[in-house]
C-alpha positions in Angstrom: 14.3 -9.3 116.0 11.5 -7.1 114.6 7.9 -7.9 115.0 6.4 -9.7 112.0 3.4 -7.9 110.5 0.6 -9.4 108.4 0.2 -8.6 104.8 -3.0 -6.6 105.6 -1.1 -4.5 108.1 1.8 -4.0 105.6 -0.8 -2.9 103.0 -2.4 -0.5 105.4 1.0 1.0 106.3 1.9 1.5 102.6 -1.5 3.1 102.0 -1.0 5.5 105.0 2.4 6.4 103.7 1.0 7.2 100.3 -1.7 9.4 101.8 0.8 11.2 103.9 3.0 11.7 100.9 0.1 13.0 98.8 -0.9 15.3 101.6 2.6 16.8 101.9 2.7 17.3 98.1 -0.8 18.8 98.1 0.0 21.3 100.8 3.3 22.2 99.2 1.4 22.8 95.9 -1.2 25.0 97.6 1.4 27.0 99.4 3.2 27.5 96.1 0.1 29.0 94.5 0.2 31.8 97.1 -3.3 31.0 98.3 -3.9 31.6 102.0 -4.7 28.1 103.3 -5.6 29.6 106.6 -8.9 30.6 105.2 -10.9 27.5 106.0 -13.8 28.7 104.0 -11.7 28.4 100.8 -10.8 24.8 101.6 -14.4 24.1 102.5 -15.5 25.5 99.2 -13.0 23.4 97.3 -14.0 20.2 99.2 -17.7 21.0 98.4 -16.9 21.2 94.7 -14.8 18.0 95.0 -17.8 16.2 96.5 -20.0 17.7 93.8 -17.8 16.8 90.9 -15.6 13.9 91.8 -17.7 11.5 93.8 -19.3 8.9 91.6 -23.0 9.4 91.0 -25.4 6.7 90.1 -27.7 7.0 87.1 -30.9 8.8 88.0 -33.7 6.5 86.6 -36.2 9.3 86.8 -34.4 10.8 83.8 -35.5 7.8 81.7 -39.0 9.3 81.5 -37.6 12.2 79.4 -38.6 11.5 75.7 -35.1 12.6 74.7 -33.7 9.6 76.7 -35.7 7.0 74.8 -32.8 5.8 72.6 -30.6 5.4 75.7 -33.3 3.5 77.5 -33.6 1.1 74.6 -29.9 0.7 74.6 -29.8 0.0 78.3 -32.5 -2.6 77.9 -30.7 -4.2 74.9 -27.5 -4.6 76.9 -29.0 -5.8 80.2 -31.3 -8.3 78.6 -29.0 -9.6 75.9 -28.8 -13.4 76.2 -25.1 -13.5 75.3 -23.9 -10.8 77.6 -21.0 -11.8 79.8 -19.4 -10.1 82.8 -15.6 -9.5 82.5 -13.5 -8.5 85.4 -9.9 -7.3 85.7 -7.6 -6.0 88.5 -5.9 -2.7 88.1 -2.3 -2.0 89.2 -3.6 0.0 92.1 -5.8 -2.9 93.3 -9.3 -2.1 92.0 -11.6 -4.7 90.6 -13.1 -3.3 87.4 -15.9 -4.6 85.3 -17.1 -4.6 81.7 -20.0 -6.2 79.7 -19.0 -8.2 76.7 -21.3 -9.3 73.9 -19.8 -11.4 71.2 -20.3 -11.0 67.5 -23.4 -12.6 65.9 -21.3 -14.0 63.1 -21.3 -17.8 63.3 -17.6 -18.2 62.6 -16.7 -15.2 64.8 -15.5 -11.8 63.9 -12.1 -10.2 64.6 -13.6 -6.7 64.9 -14.3 -5.2 68.3 -15.7 -1.9 69.6 -14.9 -0.7 73.1 -17.8 1.8 74.0 -17.1 4.0 76.9 -19.7 5.9 78.9 -19.7 9.4 80.3 -20.0 11.1 83.7 -22.6 10.1 86.3 -23.6 7.0 84.4 -22.6 3.4 83.6 -21.8 1.2 80.7 -25.6 0.8 80.1 -25.7 4.3 78.7 -23.6 3.3 75.6 -25.8 0.3 74.9 -27.4 2.0 71.8 -23.9 2.5 70.3 -22.8 -1.0 71.1 -26.1 -2.3 69.5 -25.3 -0.4 66.3 -21.7 -1.8 66.1 -22.9 -5.4 66.8 -26.2 -5.6 64.9 -25.4 -3.5 61.9 -21.7 -4.4 61.5 -21.4 -7.8 63.2 -18.8 -6.7 65.6 -17.9 -7.8 69.1 -18.6 -5.1 71.7 -17.2 -4.4 75.1 -18.8 -1.9 77.5 -16.6 -1.0 80.5 -17.8 0.5 83.7 -15.3 3.2 84.5 -13.8 3.1 88.0 -16.3 4.1 90.6 -19.2 3.5 88.3 -21.5 0.5 87.8 -19.8 -2.7 89.0 -16.3 -1.3 89.0 -14.6 -0.5 92.3 -13.4 3.0 93.1 -14.3 6.0 95.2 -13.7 8.9 92.8 -14.2 10.0 89.2 -11.0 9.7 87.2 -11.9 12.0 84.3 -9.9 9.7 82.0 -6.6 9.9 83.8 -6.4 6.5 85.5 -9.2 5.3 83.3 -6.9 5.4 80.2 -4.8 2.6 81.8 -7.9 0.6 82.6 -8.9 0.7 78.9 -5.5 -0.6 78.0 -6.2 -3.5 80.4 -9.4 -4.2 78.4 -7.5 -4.0 75.1 -5.0 -6.5 76.5 -7.8 -8.8 77.6 -9.3 -8.7 74.1 -6.0 -9.6 72.6 -5.7 -12.6 74.9 -9.0 -13.8 73.6 -8.3 -12.9 70.0 -4.7 -12.0 68.9 -6.1 -11.0 65.4 -8.5 -8.5 66.9 -9.0 -5.1 65.2 -10.3 -2.6 67.8 -12.1 0.7 67.6 -12.4 3.0 70.7 -15.7 5.0 71.0 -16.4 7.3 73.9 -19.0 9.9 74.8 -18.3 13.0 77.0 -16.0 11.8 79.8 -15.7 8.5 77.9 -14.5 10.5 74.9 -11.8 12.1 77.1 -10.9 8.7 78.3 -10.4 7.2 74.8 -8.5 10.2 73.7 -6.2 9.9 76.7 -5.8 6.2 75.9 -4.6 7.0 72.3 -1.9 9.2 73.9 -0.3 6.0 75.2 1.7 3.4 73.2 -1.0 1.1 71.9 -0.8 -2.1 69.9 -1.3 -1.9 66.2 -4.6 -3.8 66.7 -6.2 -0.5 67.8 -7.3 0.9 64.4 -9.4 4.0 65.2 -11.0 6.2 67.8 -14.3 8.1 67.9 -14.6 10.9 70.5 -18.0 12.3 70.9 -18.3 15.6 72.9 -15.1 15.3 74.9 -13.4 18.1 76.8 -9.9 19.4 76.1 -8.8 19.4 79.7 -10.6 18.4 82.9 -9.6 21.7 84.6 -11.0 23.7 81.7 -14.3 21.8 81.9 -14.4 22.2 85.7 -14.0 26.0 85.4 -16.8 26.2 82.8 -19.1 24.1 85.0 -18.2 26.0 88.1 -18.9 29.4 86.4 -22.3 28.2 85.3 -23.4 26.8 88.7 -26.5 28.6 90.1 -25.5 27.9 93.7 -21.7 28.2 94.3 -19.4 29.6 96.9 -18.6 33.3 96.4 -15.1 32.5 95.3 -13.6 32.9 91.8 -12.8 29.7 89.9 -9.2 30.9 89.6 -8.9 30.5 93.4 -10.9 27.4 93.8 -9.1 25.3 91.1 -5.7 25.2 92.7 -7.4 24.1 96.0 -9.5 21.6 94.2 -6.4 20.1 92.7 -4.9 19.8 96.2 -8.0 18.1 97.5 -8.0 15.7 94.6 -4.3 14.8 95.2 -5.2 13.8 98.8 -8.6 12.2 98.2 -8.1 10.6 94.7 -4.3 10.4 94.5 -3.9 12.4 91.3 -3.6 15.9 90.0 -6.6 16.9 87.9 -4.3 18.9 85.6 -3.0 15.6 84.3 -6.4 14.7 82.9 -5.6 16.4 79.7 -6.9 14.9 76.4 -5.4 17.8 74.4 -1.9 16.7 75.4 -2.8 13.1 74.6 -4.0 13.8 71.1 -0.7 15.6 70.4 1.1 12.3 70.9 -1.6 10.1 69.3 -1.1 8.1 66.1 -4.5 6.5 66.2 -6.9 7.8 63.4 -9.6 9.8 65.3 -13.0 11.2 64.4 -13.9 14.2 66.5 -17.7 14.8 67.0 -19.4 17.7 68.7 -22.7 19.6 68.6 -22.8 23.4 68.3 -25.6 23.5 70.8 -23.8 21.6 73.5 -24.3 23.6 76.7 -22.3 21.3 79.0 -19.0 20.9 77.2 -18.3 23.9 75.0 -18.0 23.2 71.3 -14.8 25.3 71.2 -13.1 22.5 73.1 -13.5 20.1 70.1 -12.0 22.8 67.8 -8.9 23.0 70.0 -8.6 19.2 70.2 -8.9 18.9 66.4 -6.3 21.5 65.8 -3.9 20.0 68.3 -4.2 16.4 67.2 -1.2 14.9 65.5 -3.0 11.8 64.3 -4.9 11.2 61.1 -8.2 13.0 61.8 -11.6 14.1 60.7 -14.4 16.0 62.5 -18.1 16.2 62.4 -19.6 19.4 63.8 -23.3 19.0 64.2 -25.5 22.1 63.8 -29.2 22.7 63.6 -28.9 22.2 59.8 -26.4 19.8 58.2 -23.4 18.3 60.0 -20.0 19.0 58.5 -17.6 16.1 58.0 -14.5 18.3 57.4 -12.3 20.3 59.6 -13.7 22.9 62.0 -13.8 26.5 60.7 
C-alpha cells in the first residue's frame, strides 16, 4: 500500500514535474539553435536580460514629478480616491489570484456599456485611470482596470507580455457578463496593455465584446525585445540574435512560456473585433513601424490614427 501524500505535497510534486519538463524542453530548444550552451557567459547574459525585462517592476513614484506625467497622476488619484471603486478578484487556471478595480457607471438606472482599460509595462492599473475617467465621466460607462499578473495586487512573478494575460482578460470579460449579461464591452490597452488586448481579440470572444483600442502596442514581444536590447547603453557584448534564443529558453524555465508566442500580429490576423490602431511617429520605445505591420496584418474591421507633430491621420498608414 503506497504512502498517502497531502494535497500540498501532491501540488509540489506536480510543480516540480512541470519545471523539469520545461527545463528539458528549453535545453532541447537551445541545443537545436546551434548555440554553445557551454559558454556560461552567454547564459549569464540571457539571465541578466531576463531579470531586466521580465521581472515585474513597481511604479517609480519619482516619475510623477515630471510635468509630462500630470495627466497620469490625476488619473491615478481619480481611481484610488473614487468613492465607488471596488476590488474584484479572480483565480486563473494556473492558480494565481488576480485583481482589478471596478467603478460602476454614474447613470442612475445603470449602463450596459463597459470599458476594460489595460496598463503597460512596469506600472499598474492606476496608470490608465485617466482613460477610465474619460469613459465613465464623459460617456457614462462602467470601467474595469485590471492589474496584469505580477503587477499591482495581482499575483505572479514574471511579466507575461500579453501571452497569459490574454486569458486573464477573458476571465474579466466573463465576470462582467455574470454581472450584466447585456454588457457591451470595449477593450482599451496602452503599450504592453495594447499587446494584451490585441492578443485577447485573437481568441474566440463573446459577441458582447464590441471593439478594441490598441495604443502603441508592439507586433511581437521578441521584436520589441530585440529593439530594446539594441538600444541599451550598457549591455553584454553579445548580438541580439544570439541572446534571444537563450532568453526564450530562460523564459521557458522561469516563466513557463515561450516568448515567441507573445505575438499580437498573429492574433490580429484571427481577430474579428473592430480595432482602432493608435501610434505616435515620435515613439522611441516601441517603433511606429510596428503599428503599420499590425494594421496591414489585421483581418478585423480596422482604422488607425498615426499621430505626428502636426495633425493626426485617422485613415490607414501610408
